[in-house]
C-alpha positions as CSV (number, residue, x, y, z in Angstrom):
1,M,-92.7,111.9,81.2
2,K,-93.7,108.4,80.3
3,L,-91.8,106.4,77.8
4,S,-94.8,106.2,75.5
5,T,-94.9,110.0,75.4
6,L,-91.2,110.2,74.8
7,C,-91.5,108.0,71.8
8,L,-93.8,110.5,70.2
9,T,-91.2,113.3,70.5
10,L,-87.7,111.7,70.4
11,P,-85.8,110.0,67.6
12,F,-86.3,106.2,67.3
13,L,-82.8,105.3,68.5
14,T,-83.4,107.3,71.7
15,C,-86.5,105.3,72.3
16,I,-84.6,102.0,71.8
17,A,-82.1,103.2,74.5
18,Q,-84.9,104.0,76.8
19,A,-86.5,100.6,76.2
20,A,-83.3,98.9,77.1
21,D,-83.7,100.3,80.6
22,L,-87.0,98.6,81.1
23,P,-87.3,95.2,82.8
24,R,-86.8,92.3,80.5
25,I,-90.1,90.7,79.3
26,P,-90.0,86.9,79.7
27,S,-89.5,85.4,76.3
28,K,-91.6,82.3,77.2
29,S,-95.1,82.1,78.3
30,L,-95.8,82.4,82.0
31,T,-98.8,80.0,81.8
32,V,-100.0,76.7,80.6
33,K,-103.5,76.8,79.2
34,K,-106.1,74.5,80.8
35,E,-109.8,74.4,80.0
36,V,-111.5,77.0,77.7
37,L,-113.8,79.2,79.8
38,F,-115.2,81.3,77.0
39,S,-115.0,81.8,73.2
40,D,-116.8,84.1,70.8
41,D,-116.0,84.8,67.1
42,F,-119.0,87.1,66.8
43,E,-120.5,85.2,63.9
44,G,-124.3,84.5,63.9
45,S,-127.0,86.5,65.7
46,E,-126.8,85.0,69.2
47,R,-124.2,86.1,71.7
48,P,-123.1,84.1,74.8
49,A,-124.9,85.0,78.0
50,A,-121.6,86.0,79.7
51,W,-121.5,89.3,77.7
52,H,-123.1,92.3,79.4
53,K,-123.1,96.1,78.9
54,V,-121.0,98.3,81.2
55,V,-120.6,101.6,79.4
56,A,-123.0,100.9,76.6
57,T,-121.4,102.2,73.4
58,F,-120.4,98.8,71.9
59,A,-122.1,97.2,68.9
60,F,-121.8,93.9,67.2
61,E,-120.9,94.8,63.6
62,N,-119.9,92.6,60.6
63,G,-118.8,89.7,62.8
64,T,-116.8,91.9,65.2
65,L,-117.3,93.8,68.5
66,K,-117.0,97.5,67.9
67,G,-116.4,100.0,70.7
68,T,-116.8,103.8,70.3
69,Q,-116.2,106.2,73.2
70,T,-119.1,108.7,73.4
71,R,-118.6,110.0,77.0
72,V,-115.6,112.2,75.9
73,K,-116.0,114.9,78.6
74,D,-117.6,115.4,82.0
75,E,-121.2,116.5,81.6
76,P,-124.2,117.2,83.9
77,S,-126.6,114.3,84.3
78,A,-130.2,114.6,82.9
79,D,-131.5,115.8,86.2
80,G,-128.6,118.2,86.7
81,K,-127.9,116.8,90.2
82,T,-124.7,114.8,89.4
83,V,-121.9,114.7,86.8
84,V,-121.5,112.0,84.2
85,K,-117.8,111.4,84.0
86,A,-115.9,111.0,80.7
87,H,-115.2,107.3,80.2
88,A,-114.1,104.8,77.7
89,A,-116.5,102.4,76.1
90,V,-116.6,99.1,78.1
91,H,-118.1,95.7,77.4
92,G,-117.9,93.0,80.1
93,L,-117.7,89.3,80.6
94,E,-118.9,87.5,83.7
95,I,-116.1,85.0,83.6
96,P,-114.5,84.3,87.1
97,T,-110.8,83.7,86.9
98,K,-107.7,83.6,89.1
99,D,-104.9,82.7,86.6
100,S,-105.9,83.0,83.0
101,V,-105.0,83.6,79.3
102,V,-107.1,86.1,77.4
103,E,-106.6,86.2,73.7
104,C,-108.4,88.4,71.1
105,R,-107.7,90.2,67.9
106,I,-107.8,94.0,68.0
107,K,-107.9,96.7,65.4
108,F,-107.5,100.5,65.7
109,E,-109.8,102.6,63.5
110,G,-109.5,105.9,65.3
111,A,-109.3,104.5,68.8
112,T,-106.6,105.9,71.1
113,M,-106.5,102.9,73.5
114,I,-107.8,99.3,73.6
115,D,-107.6,97.3,76.8
116,V,-108.3,94.1,78.7
117,E,-109.2,94.7,82.4
118,F,-109.8,92.5,85.4
119,D,-112.2,93.5,88.2
120,D,-113.9,92.2,91.3
121,R,-117.0,94.2,92.1
122,K,-117.2,92.7,95.6
123,Y,-113.7,93.9,96.5
124,T,-114.2,97.2,98.4
125,G,-110.5,98.2,98.8
126,A,-110.3,99.8,95.3
127,H,-112.6,102.0,93.4
128,Y,-115.3,99.9,91.7
129,G,-113.3,96.8,92.3
130,H,-110.7,97.6,89.7
131,L,-107.8,95.1,89.9
132,C,-105.4,95.3,86.9
133,R,-105.3,95.9,83.2
134,A,-103.3,95.8,80.0
135,Q,-103.7,98.8,77.7
136,V,-102.6,98.9,74.1
137,R,-101.9,102.2,72.2
138,L,-100.4,102.6,68.8
139,N,-97.1,103.7,70.4
140,G,-97.0,101.6,73.6
141,V,-98.3,98.9,75.8
142,T,-99.0,99.6,79.5
143,I,-99.7,97.2,82.4
144,I,-101.3,98.7,85.5
145,D,-101.8,97.2,89.0
146,E,-104.9,99.2,90.0
147,R,-105.9,97.4,93.1
148,D,-102.7,98.4,95.0
149,G,-102.0,101.4,92.8
150,G,-104.1,104.3,91.5
151,M,-107.5,102.8,92.2
152,R,-106.7,101.9,95.9
153,N,-109.1,103.9,98.0
154,D,-106.6,105.7,100.2
155,I,-104.4,106.6,97.3
156,R,-107.3,108.0,95.3
157,E,-108.2,110.2,98.3
158,M,-104.6,111.3,98.7
159,R,-104.4,112.3,95.1
160,Q,-106.9,115.1,95.8
161,D,-104.4,116.7,98.1
162,P,-101.5,118.5,96.3
163,T,-99.4,118.4,99.4
164,K,-99.3,114.6,99.2
165,K,-98.0,114.4,95.7
166,D,-94.6,113.0,96.7
167,E,-96.1,110.5,99.0
168,V,-98.5,109.3,96.3
169,A,-95.6,108.9,93.8
170,K,-93.8,106.6,96.3
171,L,-96.9,104.5,96.7
172,L,-97.4,104.2,93.0
173,K,-93.8,103.2,92.2
174,G,-93.7,99.9,90.5
175,R,-97.5,99.7,90.0
176,Q,-97.5,100.6,86.3
177,I,-95.1,100.2,83.4
178,T,-95.1,101.2,79.7
179,Y,-93.1,99.6,76.9
180,P,-92.8,101.2,73.5
181,A,-94.7,99.7,70.5
182,K,-95.3,100.6,66.9
183,L,-98.8,99.6,65.7
184,E,-100.8,100.7,62.7
185,T,-104.3,101.9,62.2
186,G,-106.5,99.5,60.2
187,K,-104.5,96.4,60.9
188,W,-105.6,93.4,63.0
189,Y,-103.3,92.3,65.8
190,T,-103.5,89.2,68.0
191,L,-103.3,90.4,71.6
192,V,-102.6,87.9,74.5
193,V,-102.8,88.8,78.1
194,E,-101.4,86.2,80.6
195,T,-102.1,86.6,84.3
196,V,-100.6,84.2,86.8
197,G,-99.9,84.9,90.5
198,D,-98.6,88.5,90.7
199,E,-97.4,88.6,87.1
200,M,-98.9,89.8,83.9
201,R,-97.4,89.4,80.5
202,V,-98.6,90.7,77.2
203,T,-97.8,89.6,73.6
204,I,-98.8,91.1,70.3
205,D,-98.7,88.8,67.3
206,G,-96.7,86.3,69.4
207,K,-94.0,88.8,70.3
208,P,-93.3,89.9,74.0
209,A,-94.8,93.4,74.4
210,A,-95.0,94.1,78.2
211,Y,-94.5,92.6,81.6
212,L,-95.3,93.6,85.2
213,K,-94.9,91.9,88.6
214,S,-97.0,93.6,91.2
215,S,-99.1,92.4,94.2
216,G,-102.5,93.6,93.1
217,I,-102.3,91.3,90.0
218,A,-102.4,88.3,92.4
219,H,-106.0,89.1,93.5
220,A,-107.6,85.6,93.8
221,T,-111.1,86.4,92.7
222,K,-111.1,88.2,89.4
223,S,-114.8,87.9,88.8
224,K,-115.0,90.0,85.6
225,I,-113.1,90.6,82.4
226,E,-113.8,93.9,80.7
227,L,-112.8,95.1,77.2
228,G,-112.4,98.8,76.7
229,V,-112.0,101.3,73.9
230,A,-111.1,105.0,74.2
231,G,-111.6,107.2,71.2
232,K,-113.3,106.2,67.9
233,D,-113.3,103.3,66.9
234,G,-111.7,100.1,68.2
235,F,-112.6,96.5,67.2
236,F,-112.3,93.1,68.9
237,D,-112.7,89.7,67.3
238,D,-112.1,86.0,68.2
239,V,-112.2,86.5,72.0
240,K,-111.0,83.5,74.0
241,V,-110.4,82.9,77.7
242,W,-108.6,80.0,79.2
243,N,-108.1,79.0,82.8
244,A,-104.4,78.6,83.3
245,E,-101.7,77.4,85.7
246,P,-98.0,78.6,86.1
247,A,-95.7,77.3,83.4
248,K,-93.0,75.0,84.8
């Protein structure tokens, strides 16, 4: 059972003890910000050209970016020949990065998850070029190395075979981590996702919230940044992206 699940069912002090067993989150920033690559406060009627629709259930509303998941279960396609899979709402940025700092304000209004994801659509070793992401829930913050973890093509194929469950578990070890959190619905939080080399660090309102060191994070051509929302509704505001270099 994941720590985030435990925190829903066990007393608070038990969760603190579990949290103490997690790797220490660096107290200082991993990065030094360089040039600003992107900024949008969602004011005015014109949006920067870098934005594009991925799973098109986002809307610009009252000076914010609002995401609502509408694909909540697998359903037949219109022609009945394929299946449209359940999926979070996703809005994308064509902002190539290697090492970066992504900052935004987020708010839960029914959403179960809000995330910042990095992809490289030209990379064929992982499903849809998924590389790594930081997911925020009301009760936890998760960082996932997808390139060398659950989205890696051979691992995805192995997961279809129940006899390879133990082998898959070994391959996924160290590719994902969840730290407990305690966030509130209806409140704005400042989320910062730092990515440098093979490390990702997350802060919420300036406080260390999660950290993972894993090889897939070091992918050198992160061609896209995608913002996701699962459930109904999640908001983004004041999105900024900086190029970055390792802190000394």
